[in-house]
FIKOLZA-1660 file (N, C-alpha, C; in steps of 0.1 Angstrom, whole numbers, plus 5000, padded with zeros to 4 digits):
% residues 217
   i   px   py   pz ch aa at
   1 1735 5791 7399  A  X  N
   1 1737 5781 7410  A  X CA
   1 1724 5781 7419  A  X  C
   2 1720 5769 7421  A  X  N
   2 1708 5767 7430  A  X CA
   2 1713 5769 7445  A  X  C
   3 1703 5772 7453  A  X  N
   3 1705 5774 7467  A  X CA
   3 1711 5761 7473  A  X  C
   4 1706 5750 7469  A  X  N
   4 1711 5737 7475  A  X CA
   4 1726 5735 7473  A  X  C
   5 1731 5739 7461  A  X  N
   5 1745 5736 7459  A  X CA
   5 1754 5747 7466  A  X  C
   6 1748 5757 7471  A  X  N
   6 1755 5767 7479  A  X CA
   6 1756 5764 7494  A  X  C
   7 1748 5754 7498  A  X  N
   7 1748 5751 7512  A  X CA
   7 1761 5745 7515  A  X  C
   8 1767 5749 7526  A  X  N
   8 1780 5744 7530  A  X CA
   8 1779 5735 7543  A  X  C
   9 1785 5724 7542  A  X  N
   9 1783 5713 7552  A  X CA
   9 1796 5709 7559  A  X  C
  10 1795 5705 7572  A  X  N
  10 1806 5700 7579  A  X CA
  10 1801 5686 7585  A  X  C
  11 1811 5677 7585  A  X  N
  11 1809 5664 7591  A  X CA
  11 1817 5664 7604  A  X  C
  12 1810 5662 7616  A  X  N
  12 1817 5663 7629  A  X CA
  12 1818 5648 7634  A  X  C
  13 1830 5644 7636  A  X  N
  13 1832 5630 7641  A  X CA
  13 1837 5631 7656  A  X  C
  14 1828 5627 7665  A  X  N
  14 1830 5630 7679  A  X CA
  14 1837 5618 7686  A  X  C
  15 1849 5621 7691  A  X  N
  15 1856 5612 7700  A  X CA
  15 1856 5597 7696  A  X  C
  16 1860 5595 7683  A  X  N
  16 1862 5581 7678  A  X CA
  16 1875 5576 7682  A  X  C
  17 1877 5574 7696  A  X  N
  17 1890 5571 7702  A  X CA
  17 1890 5557 7709  A  X  C
  18 1902 5552 7710  A  X  N
  18 1903 5538 7715  A  X CA
  18 1897 5536 7729  A  X  C
  19 1898 5545 7738  A  X  N
  19 1893 5543 7752  A  X CA
  19 1878 5541 7752  A  X  C
  20 1871 5546 7741  A  X  N
  20 1856 5545 7741  A  X CA
  20 1852 5533 7733  A  X  C
  21 1862 5525 7728  A  X  N
  21 1859 5513 7721  A  X CA
  21 1859 5501 7730  A  X  C
  22 1852 5489 7726  A  X  N
  22 1853 5477 7734  A  X CA
  22 1868 5474 7737  A  X  C
  23 1871 5471 7750  A  X  N
  23 1884 5469 7754  A  X CA
  23 1891 5481 7760  A  X  C
  24 1885 5493 7757  A  X  N
  24 1890 5506 7762  A  X CA
  24 1886 5508 7777  A  X  C
  25 1891 5518 7783  A  X  N
  25 1889 5520 7797  A  X CA
  25 1875 5526 7800  A  X  C
  26 1868 5532 7790  A  X  N
  26 1855 5537 7791  A  X CA
  26 1847 5533 7779  A  X  C
  27 1846 5520 7777  A  X  N
  27 1840 5514 7765  A  X CA
  27 1825 5517 7763  A  X  C
  28 1822 5522 7751  A  X  N
  28 1808 5523 7748  A  X CA
  28 1803 5510 7741  A  X  C
  29 1793 5504 7745  A  X  N
  29 1788 5491 7739  A  X CA
  29 1787 5492 7724  A  X  C
  30 1794 5483 7717  A  X  N
  30 1793 5482 7702  A  X CA
  30 1800 5495 7696  A  X  C
  31 1808 5502 7703  A  X  N
  31 1813 5515 7698  A  X CA
  31 1821 5514 7685  A  X  C
  32 1828 5502 7684  A  X  N
  32 1837 5501 7672  A  X CA
  32 1829 5499 7659  A  X  C
  33 1816 5496 7660  A  X  N
  33 1808 5493 7648  A  X CA
  33 1805 5506 7640  A  X  C
  34 1807 5517 7646  A  X  N
  34 1805 5530 7639  A  X CA
  34 1816 5533 7629  A  X  C
  35 1828 5527 7631  A  X  N
  35 1839 5531 7623  A  X CA
  35 1836 5529 7608  A  X  C
  36 1831 5517 7605  A  X  N
  36 1828 5513 7591  A  X CA
  36 1817 5522 7585  A  X  C
  37 1808 5526 7594  A  X  N
  37 1796 5534 7589  A  X CA
  37 1802 5548 7586  A  X  C
  38 1810 5554 7595  A  X  N
  38 1816 5567 7592  A  X CA
  38 1824 5567 7579  A  X  C
  39 1833 5556 7578  A  X  N
  39 1841 5555 7565  A  X CA
  39 1832 5554 7553  A  X  C
  40 1821 5547 7554  A  X  N
  40 1812 5546 7542  A  X CA
  40 1805 5560 7539  A  X  C
  41 1803 5568 7549  A  X  N
  41 1797 5582 7547  A  X CA
  41 1808 5590 7539  A  X  C
  42 1820 5589 7543  A  X  N
  42 1831 5596 7537  A  X CA
  42 1832 5592 7522  A  X  C
  43 1832 5579 7520  A  X  N
  43 1834 5574 7506  A  X CA
  43 1822 5577 7497  A  X  C
  44 1810 5575 7503  A  X  N
  44 1798 5577 7494  A  X CA
  44 1795 5592 7491  A  X  C
  45 1799 5601 7500  A  X  N
  45 1796 5615 7499  A  X CA
  45 1809 5623 7499  A  X  C
  46 1819 5619 7492  A  X  N
  46 1832 5625 7492  A  X CA
  46 1832 5640 7490  A  X  C
  47 1824 5645 7481  A  X  N
  47 1824 5659 7478  A  X CA
  47 1814 5667 7485  A  X  C
  48 1806 5660 7494  A  X  N
  48 1794 5667 7500  A  X CA
  48 1798 5676 7512  A  X  C
  49 1809 5673 7518  A  X  N
  49 1813 5680 7530  A  X CA
  49 1825 5690 7527  A  X  C
  50 1822 5703 7531  A  X  N
  50 1833 5713 7529  A  X CA
  50 1844 5712 7539  A  X  C
  51 1840 5705 7550  A  X  N
  51 1849 5704 7562  A  X CA
  51 1846 5692 7570  A  X  C
  52 1857 5685 7574  A  X  N
  52 1855 5673 7583  A  X CA
  52 1863 5676 7595  A  X  C
  53 1856 5675 7606  A  X  N
  53 1863 5679 7619  A  X CA
  53 1862 5667 7629  A  X  C
  54 1873 5663 7635  A  X  N
  54 1873 5653 7645  A  X CA
  54 1876 5659 7658  A  X  C
  55 1867 5656 7668  A  X  N
  55 1870 5660 7682  A  X CA
  55 1877 5649 7689  A  X  C
  56 1886 5654 7698  A  X  N
  56 1895 5644 7705  A  X CA
  56 1895 5648 7720  A  X  C
  57 1889 5638 7728  A  X  N
  57 1890 5640 7742  A  X CA
  57 1905 5639 7746  A  X  C
  58 1910 5649 7754  A  X  N
  58 1924 5650 7756  A  X CA
  58 1927 5655 7770  A  X  C
  59 1926 5646 7779  A  X  N
  59 1926 5649 7793  A  X CA
  59 1940 5649 7799  A  X  C
  60 1944 5658 7808  A  X  N
  60 1956 5657 7816  A  X CA
  60 1954 5645 7826  A  X  C
  61 1965 5639 7831  A  X  N
  61 1964 5627 7839  A  X CA
  61 1957 5630 7853  A  X  C
  62 1957 5643 7857  A  X  N
  62 1951 5647 7870  A  X CA
  62 1937 5653 7867  A  X  C
  63 1930 5649 7857  A  X  N
  63 1917 5655 7854  A  X CA
  63 1906 5653 7864  A  X  C
  64 1898 5663 7866  A  X  N
  64 1888 5663 7876  A  X CA
  64 1877 5652 7874  A  X  C
  65 1875 5647 7862  A  X  N
  65 1864 5637 7859  A  X CA
  65 1868 5623 7863  A  X  C
  66 1881 5621 7866  A  X  N
  66 1886 5607 7869  A  X CA
  66 1883 5604 7884  A  X  C
  67 1876 5593 7886  A  X  N
  67 1872 5589 7900  A  X CA
  67 1885 5587 7908  A  X  C
  68 1896 5582 7902  A  X  N
  68 1908 5580 7909  A  X CA
  68 1914 5593 7915  A  X  C
  69 1911 5604 7909  A  X  N
  69 1916 5617 7914  A  X CA
  69 1907 5623 7925  A  X  C
  70 1896 5616 7928  A  X  N
  70 1886 5622 7937  A  X CA
  70 1882 5613 7949  A  X  C
  71 1889 5602 7950  A  X  N
  71 1886 5592 7960  A  X CA
  71 1871 5589 7960  A  X  C
  72 1866 5587 7947  A  X  N
  72 1852 5584 7945  A  X CA
  72 1849 5571 7939  A  X  C
  73 1837 5566 7940  A  X  N
  73 1833 5554 7933  A  X CA
  73 1832 5556 7918  A  X  C
  74 1836 5547 7909  A  X  N
  74 1834 5548 7895  A  X CA
  74 1819 5551 7892  A  X  C
  75 1816 5560 7883  A  X  N
  75 1802 5563 7878  A  X CA
  75 1793 5570 7889  A  X  C
  76 1799 5573 7900  A  X  N
  76 1791 5581 7910  A  X CA
  76 1791 5596 7905  A  X  C
  77 1783 5604 7911  A  X  N
  77 1783 5618 7907  A  X CA
  77 1787 5627 7918  A  X  C
  78 1796 5636 7915  A  X  N
  78 1802 5645 7925  A  X CA
  78 1800 5659 7921  A  X  C
  79 1796 5668 7930  A  X  N
  79 1795 5682 7926  A  X CA
  79 1808 5689 7927  A  X  C
  80 1813 5694 7916  A  X  N
  80 1826 5701 7916  A  X CA
  80 1824 5715 7911  A  X  C
  81 1826 5725 7920  A  X  N
  81 1824 5739 7917  A  X CA
  81 1810 5742 7910  A  X  C
  82 1800 5735 7915  A  X  N
  82 1786 5738 7910  A  X CA
  82 1782 5730 7898  A  X  C
  83 1791 5721 7894  A  X  N
  83 1788 5713 7882  A  X CA
  83 1787 5698 7887  A  X  C
  84 1776 5691 7883  A  X  N
  84 1775 5677 7887  A  X CA
  84 1784 5669 7877  A  X  C
  85 1794 5663 7882  A  X  N
  85 1804 5656 7874  A  X CA
  85 1803 5641 7876  A  X  C
  86 1801 5634 7866  A  X  N
  86 1802 5619 7867  A  X CA
  86 1817 5615 7869  A  X  C
  87 1819 5606 7878  A  X  N
  87 1832 5601 7881  A  X CA
  87 1836 5590 7872  A  X  C
  88 1843 5593 7861  A  X  N
  88 1846 5583 7850  A  X CA
  88 1859 5576 7854  A  X  C
  89 1860 5564 7848  A  X  N
  89 1874 5558 7849  A  X CA
  89 1883 5567 7841  A  X  C
  90 1896 5567 7845  A  X  N
  90 1906 5575 7837  A  X CA
  90 1905 5571 7822  A  X  C
  91 1905 5580 7813  A  X  N
  91 1903 5578 7799  A  X CA
  91 1909 5589 7791  A  X  C
  92 1913 5586 7779  A  X  N
  92 1918 5596 7769  A  X CA
  92 1929 5605 7775  A  X  C
  93 1938 5599 7782  A  X  N
  93 1949 5607 7788  A  X CA
  93 1958 5612 7777  A  X  C
  94 1962 5625 7777  A  X  N
  94 1970 5631 7766  A  X CA
  94 1982 5622 7763  A  X  C
  95 1983 5620 7750  A  X  N
  95 1994 5612 7744  A  X CA
  95 1994 5597 7747  A  X  C
  96 1983 5592 7753  A  X  N
  96 1983 5577 7756  A  X CA
  96 1976 5570 7744  A  X  C
  97 1979 5557 7743  A  X  N
  97 1972 5549 7732  A  X CA
  97 1957 5550 7732  A  X  C
  98 1951 5551 7745  A  X  N
  98 1937 5552 7746  A  X CA
  98 1931 5565 7740  A  X  C
  99 1939 5575 7739  A  X  N
  99 1934 5588 7734  A  X CA
  99 1935 5589 7719  A  X  C
 100 1942 5579 7713  A  X  N
 100 1944 5579 7698  A  X CA
 100 1931 5576 7691  A  X  C
 101 1929 5581 7679  A  X  N
 101 1918 5577 7671  A  X CA
 101 1918 5562 7667  A  X  C
 102 1907 5556 7666  A  X  N
 102 1906 5542 7662  A  X CA
 102 1914 5540 7649  A  X  C
 103 1922 5530 7649  A  X  N
 103 1931 5528 7637  A  X CA
 103 1924 5526 7624  A  X  C
 104 1911 5521 7625  A  X  N
 104 1904 5518 7613  A  X CA
 104 1897 5530 7607  A  X  C
 105 1897 5541 7614  A  X  N
 105 1890 5553 7610  A  X CA
 105 1897 5560 7598  A  X  C
 106 1891 5562 7587  A  X  N
 106 1897 5569 7576  A  X CA
 106 1899 5583 7579  A  X  C
 107 1911 5588 7575  A  X  N
 107 1915 5602 7578  A  X CA
 107 1920 5608 7565  A  X  C
 108 1920 5621 7565  A  X  N
 108 1926 5629 7554  A  X CA
 108 1934 5640 7559  A  X  C
 109 1944 5644 7552  A  X  N
 109 1953 5655 7557  A  X CA
 109 1946 5668 7560  A  X  C
 110 1935 5670 7552  A  X  N
 110 1928 5683 7555  A  X CA
 110 1918 5682 7566  A  X  C
 111 1916 5671 7572  A  X  N
 111 1907 5670 7584  A  X CA
 111 1912 5679 7595  A  X  C
 112 1903 5685 7602  A  X  N
 112 1906 5694 7613  A  X CA
 112 1904 5686 7626  A  X  C
 113 1914 5687 7636  A  X  N
 113 1912 5681 7649  A  X CA
 113 1910 5691 7659  A  X  C
 114 1900 5690 7667  A  X  N
 114 1897 5699 7678  A  X CA
 114 1898 5691 7691  A  X  C
 115 1907 5696 7700  A  X  N
 115 1909 5690 7713  A  X CA
 115 1899 5695 7724  A  X  C
 116 1895 5686 7732  A  X  N
 116 1885 5690 7743  A  X CA
 116 1889 5683 7756  A  X  C
 117 1884 5689 7767  A  X  N
 117 1887 5684 7780  A  X CA
 117 1901 5685 7785  A  X  C
 118 1908 5696 7780  A  X  N
 118 1922 5697 7782  A  X CA
 118 1925 5704 7795  A  X  C
 119 1915 5710 7802  A  X  N
 119 1918 5717 7814  A  X CA
 119 1915 5707 7826  A  X  C
 120 1924 5708 7836  A  X  N
 120 1924 5699 7848  A  X CA
 120 1910 5700 7855  A  X  C
 121 1905 5712 7857  A  X  N
 121 1894 5714 7866  A  X CA
 121 1880 5714 7860  A  X  C
 122 1879 5711 7847  A  X  N
 122 1865 5711 7841  A  X CA
 122 1865 5701 7829  A  X  C
 123 1854 5693 7829  A  X  N
 123 1852 5684 7818  A  X CA
 123 1846 5691 7806  A  X  C
 124 1846 5685 7795  A  X  N
 124 1840 5690 7783  A  X CA
 124 1834 5680 7774  A  X  C
 125 1821 5678 7776  A  X  N
 125 1814 5668 7767  A  X CA
 125 1812 5673 7753  A  X  C
 126 1809 5686 7752  A  X  N
 126 1806 5692 7738  A  X CA
 126 1819 5695 7731  A  X  C
 127 1819 5693 7718  A  X  N
 127 1831 5697 7710  A  X CA
 127 1833 5712 7709  A  X  C
 128 1823 5719 7713  A  X  N
 128 1823 5734 7712  A  X CA
 128 1829 5741 7724  A  X  C
 129 1826 5736 7736  A  X  N
 129 1830 5743 7748  A  X CA
 129 1829 5734 7760  A  X  C
 130 1834 5738 7772  A  X  N
 130 1834 5729 7783  A  X CA
 130 1821 5729 7790  A  X  C
 131 1820 5722 7802  A  X  N
 131 1807 5719 7808  A  X CA
 131 1803 5730 7819  A  X  C
 132 1811 5741 7819  A  X  N
 132 1807 5751 7829  A  X CA
 132 1793 5756 7827  A  X  C
 133 1785 5757 7839  A  X  N
 133 1771 5760 7838  A  X CA
 133 1768 5775 7835  A  X  C
 134 1777 5783 7838  A  X  N
 134 1775 5798 7835  A  X CA
 134 1781 5801 7822  A  X  C
 135 1772 5804 7812  A  X  N
 135 1776 5806 7798  A  X CA
 135 1789 5813 7796  A  X  C
 136 1790 5825 7803  A  X  N
 136 1802 5833 7800  A  X CA
 136 1815 5827 7806  A  X  C
 137 1814 5817 7814  A  X  N
 137 1825 5810 7820  A  X CA
 137 1830 5798 7811  A  X  C
 138 1822 5794 7802  A  X  N
 138 1825 5783 7794  A  X CA
 138 1838 5786 7785  A  X  C
 139 1848 5777 7786  A  X  N
 139 1859 5779 7777  A  X CA
 139 1857 5772 7764  A  X  C
 140 1858 5779 7753  A  X  N
 140 1855 5774 7740  A  X CA
 140 1867 5766 7734  A  X  C
 141 1864 5756 7726  A  X  N
 141 1874 5749 7719  A  X CA
 141 1879 5755 7706  A  X  C
 142 1871 5764 7701  A  X  N
 142 1874 5771 7688  A  X CA
 142 1866 5765 7676  A  X  C
 143 1858 5754 7679  A  X  N
 143 1851 5748 7668  A  X CA
 143 1841 5757 7662  A  X  C
 144 1834 5765 7669  A  X  N
 144 1824 5774 7664  A  X CA
 144 1831 5784 7654  A  X  C
 145 1842 5789 7658  A  X  N
 145 1849 5798 7649  A  X CA
 145 1854 5792 7636  A  X  C
 146 1859 5779 7638  A  X  N
 146 1863 5772 7626  A  X CA
 146 1852 5770 7616  A  X  C
 147 1840 5766 7621  A  X  N
 147 1829 5764 7612  A  X CA
 147 1824 5777 7606  A  X  C
 148 1824 5787 7614  A  X  N
 148 1819 5800 7609  A  X CA
 148 1829 5806 7598  A  X  C
 149 1841 5804 7601  A  X  N
 149 1852 5809 7591  A  X CA
 149 1850 5802 7578  A  X  C
 150 1846 5789 7578  A  X  N
 150 1843 5781 7566  A  X CA
 150 1829 5783 7560  A  X  C
 151 1822 5793 7566  A  X  N
 151 1808 5796 7562  A  X CA
 151 1799 5784 7562  A  X  C
 152 1801 5775 7571  A  X  N
 152 1793 5763 7572  A  X CA
 152 1778 5766 7576  A  X  C
 153 1769 5760 7570  A  X  N
 153 1754 5762 7573  A  X CA
 153 1749 5750 7581  A  X  C
 154 1753 5738 7577  A  X  N
 154 1747 5725 7582  A  X CA
 154 1759 5717 7588  A  X  C
 155 1756 5711 7600  A  X  N
 155 1765 5701 7605  A  X CA
 155 1759 5687 7607  A  X  C
 156 1767 5677 7603  A  X  N
 156 1762 5663 7604  A  X CA
 156 1771 5657 7615  A  X  C
 157 1765 5652 7626  A  X  N
 157 1772 5648 7638  A  X CA
 157 1771 5633 7640  A  X  C
 158 1782 5627 7642  A  X  N
 158 1782 5612 7646  A  X CA
 158 1794 5610 7655  A  X  C
 159 1794 5598 7661  A  X  N
 159 1805 5594 7670  A  X CA
 159 1800 5588 7683  A  X  C
 160 1808 5591 7694  A  X  N
 160 1806 5585 7707  A  X CA
 160 1806 5596 7718  A  X  C
 161 1798 5595 7728  A  X  N
 161 1787 5586 7729  A  X CA
 161 1774 5595 7727  A  X  C
 162 1764 5588 7722  A  X  N
 162 1751 5595 7718  A  X CA
 162 1746 5603 7730  A  X  C
 163 1746 5598 7742  A  X  N
 163 1740 5604 7753  A  X CA
 163 1749 5614 7760  A  X  C
 164 1761 5615 7756  A  X  N
 164 1770 5625 7763  A  X CA
 164 1776 5634 7752  A  X  C
 165 1787 5631 7747  A  X  N
 165 1795 5640 7738  A  X CA
 165 1788 5644 7725  A  X  C
 166 1781 5634 7719  A  X  N
 166 1773 5637 7707  A  X CA
 166 1761 5646 7711  A  X  C
 167 1754 5642 7721  A  X  N
 167 1743 5650 7726  A  X CA
 167 1747 5665 7728  A  X  C
 168 1757 5667 7736  A  X  N
 168 1760 5681 7740  A  X CA
 168 1766 5689 7728  A  X  C
 169 1773 5682 7719  A  X  N
 169 1778 5688 7707  A  X CA
 169 1766 5692 7698  A  X  C
 170 1756 5684 7697  A  X  N
 170 1744 5687 7689  A  X CA
 170 1737 5699 7695  A  X  C
 171 1736 5699 7708  A  X  N
 171 1729 5710 7715  A  X CA
 171 1736 5724 7712  A  X  C
 172 1749 5724 7713  A  X  N
 172 1757 5736 7711  A  X CA
 172 1756 5740 7697  A  X  C
 173 1757 5730 7687  A  X  N
 173 1756 5734 7673  A  X CA
 173 1743 5741 7670  A  X  C
 174 1732 5736 7676  A  X  N
 174 1719 5742 7674  A  X CA
 174 1719 5756 7680  A  X  C
 175 1725 5757 7692  A  X  N
 175 1725 5771 7698  A  X CA
 175 1733 5781 7690  A  X  C
 176 1743 5776 7683  A  X  N
 176 1752 5784 7675  A  X CA
 176 1746 5788 7661  A  X  C
 177 1734 5782 7659  A  X  N
 177 1726 5786 7647  A  X CA
 177 1728 5777 7635  A  X  C
 178 1735 5766 7636  A  X  N
 178 1736 5757 7625  A  X CA
 178 1724 5748 7624  A  X  C
 179 1721 5743 7612  A  X  N
 179 1711 5733 7610  A  X CA
 179 1719 5720 7613  A  X  C
 180 1713 5712 7623  A  X  N
 180 1720 5700 7628  A  X CA
 180 1713 5687 7625  A  X  C
 181 1721 5678 7619  A  X  N
 181 1717 5664 7616  A  X CA
 181 1725 5655 7625  A  X  C
 182 1718 5646 7632  A  X  N
 182 1725 5635 7640  A  X CA
 182 1723 5622 7632  A  X  C
 183 1735 5616 7628  A  X  N
 183 1734 5604 7620  A  X CA
 183 1734 5592 7630  A  X  C
 184 1722 5587 7632  A  X  N
 184 1720 5577 7643  A  X CA
 184 1728 5564 7642  A  X  C
 185 1729 5559 7630  A  X  N
 185 1736 5546 7629  A  X CA
 185 1751 5547 7630  A  X  C
 186 1756 5560 7630  A  X  N
 186 1770 5563 7631  A  X CA
 186 1773 5568 7645  A  X  C
 187 1764 5565 7655  A  X  N
 187 1766 5569 7669  A  X CA
 187 1763 5556 7677  A  X  C
 188 1769 5556 7689  A  X  N
 188 1765 5546 7699  A  X CA
 188 1765 5553 7712  A  X  C
 189 1756 5548 7721  A  X  N
 189 1755 5555 7734  A  X CA
 189 1758 5545 7746  A  X  C
 190 1757 5551 7758  A  X  N
 190 1761 5543 7770  A  X CA
 190 1749 5536 7776  A  X  C
 191 1738 5544 7778  A  X  N
 191 1727 5538 7785  A  X CA
 191 1714 5541 7778  A  X  C
 192 1705 5531 7776  A  X  N
 192 1693 5533 7768  A  X CA
 192 1684 5545 7774  A  X  C
 193 1684 5546 7787  A  X  N
 193 1676 5557 7793  A  X CA
 193 1681 5571 7789  A  X  C
 194 1694 5573 7791  A  X  N
 194 1699 5586 7788  A  X CA
 194 1700 5588 7773  A  X  C
 195 1701 5578 7765  A  X  N
 195 1700 5579 7750  A  X CA
 195 1686 5584 7746  A  X  C
 196 1676 5578 7752  A  X  N
 196 1662 5583 7749  A  X CA
 196 1659 5597 7753  A  X  C
 197 1665 5601 7765  A  X  N
 197 1663 5614 7770  A  X CA
 197 1671 5624 7761  A  X  C
 198 1683 5621 7756  A  X  N
 198 1690 5629 7747  A  X CA
 198 1683 5631 7734  A  X  C
 199 1677 5621 7729  A  X  N
 199 1670 5622 7716  A  X CA
 199 1658 5631 7717  A  X  C
 200 1651 5630 7729  A  X  N
 200 1639 5639 7731  A  X CA
 200 1644 5654 7732  A  X  C
 201 1655 5656 7740  A  X  N
 201 1660 5670 7741  A  X CA
 201 1664 5676 7728  A  X  C
 202 1671 5667 7720  A  X  N
 202 1676 5672 7707  A  X CA
 202 1665 5675 7697  A  X  C
 203 1655 5666 7697  A  X  N
 203 1643 5669 7688  A  X CA
 203 1636 5682 7692  A  X  C
 204 1636 5685 7705  A  X  N
 204 1630 5697 7710  A  X CA
 204 1638 5709 7705  A  X  C
 205 1651 5708 7703  A  X  N
 205 1659 5719 7698  A  X CA
 205 1660 5719 7683  A  X  C
 206 1653 5711 7676  A  X  N
 206 1653 5712 7662  A  X CA
 206 1663 5703 7655  A  X  C
 207 1670 5695 7662  A  X  N
 207 1680 5686 7656  A  X CA
 207 1672 5675 7648  A  X  C
 208 1677 5672 7636  A  X  N
 208 1671 5662 7627  A  X CA
 208 1678 5649 7628  A  X  C
 209 1671 5638 7631  A  X  N
 209 1677 5625 7631  A  X CA
 209 1677 5619 7618  A  X  C
 210 1688 5613 7613  A  X  N
 210 1688 5607 7600  A  X CA
 210 1698 5595 7601  A  X  C
 211 1699 5588 7590  A  X  N
 211 1709 5576 7590  A  X CA
 211 1718 5578 7578  A  X  C
 212 1729 5570 7579  A  X  N
 212 1740 5571 7569  A  X CA
 212 1735 5569 7555  A  X  C
 213 1724 5561 7553  A  X  N
 213 1720 5557 7540  A  X CA
 213 1709 5567 7535  A  X  C
 214 1704 5576 7543  A  X  N
 214 1694 5585 7539  A  X CA
 214 1697 5599 7542  A  X  C
 215 1710 5603 7540  A  X  N
 215 1714 5617 7543  A  X CA
 215 1709 5626 7532  A  X  C
 216 1704 5637 7535  A  X  N
 216 1698 5646 7525  A  X CA
 216 1709 5654 7518  A  X  C
 217 1717 5647 7511  A  X  N
 217 1728 5654 7504  A  X CA
 217 1726 5653 7489  A  X  C
% end
C-alpha cells in the first residue's frame, strides 16, 4: 500500500443551515450557492472521505450572542466576560426551522453531526470548541476526539461563513495537528475585509486553499 492511500480524510461541512441562507435571519450573501458545490464534492469523491462531519449552530433562545438578549444594536460589539462578542440577530435557535440544514444538502446516514453554541453564556464559532479566550476554559464540542478516533490526517473544510465559523474551525484544525484544506468555492463569507483577513491568518497557519474541482484526492 502506498502512503497516499493510507491517508485518512474528513470533509467538514460548517453550518450549512437555513438561517445563514438568503432569506434567513443571518443571511450570508450567496450562501445557498455552496449547496450544489458541496453535493458535487460528495458525488465526485464518494470514496475519498473516511468521515463526513456536519457542524450545526444550535443556540438556546436566550443565547448571549443575540442582540435582543442584550439591549444592543444589531452587529455592534459587546464585551461579555472578557470576550468581544458580535451582537447577532437571533439565529439557529434549537429545534427551529432556521437551525435545520438546508433541504438541498445531500446527507448520508453515516454522517456525523456536531452541535455548537449550545451554552447560553458563550458563543462558538469553531466546530471544535467555544470562543473562550483562555484555552483551558474552552468547552470542546467533541470534534477533535471524533477525528482522532477515526485516525484522520487531513480535513477539508467548507461551509458558512468564511470569515467566522469556517475561519475558526480551520484555525483549530491546524492547532490540533491536522493538515487543513479550505475549499474556497464551497464557502461564502459575510464581509470582504474580514474574508481577506481570515485568508491571510489561515495561510500563515499553513492552511491550504483549494477549490472543489482541484482537490488533491
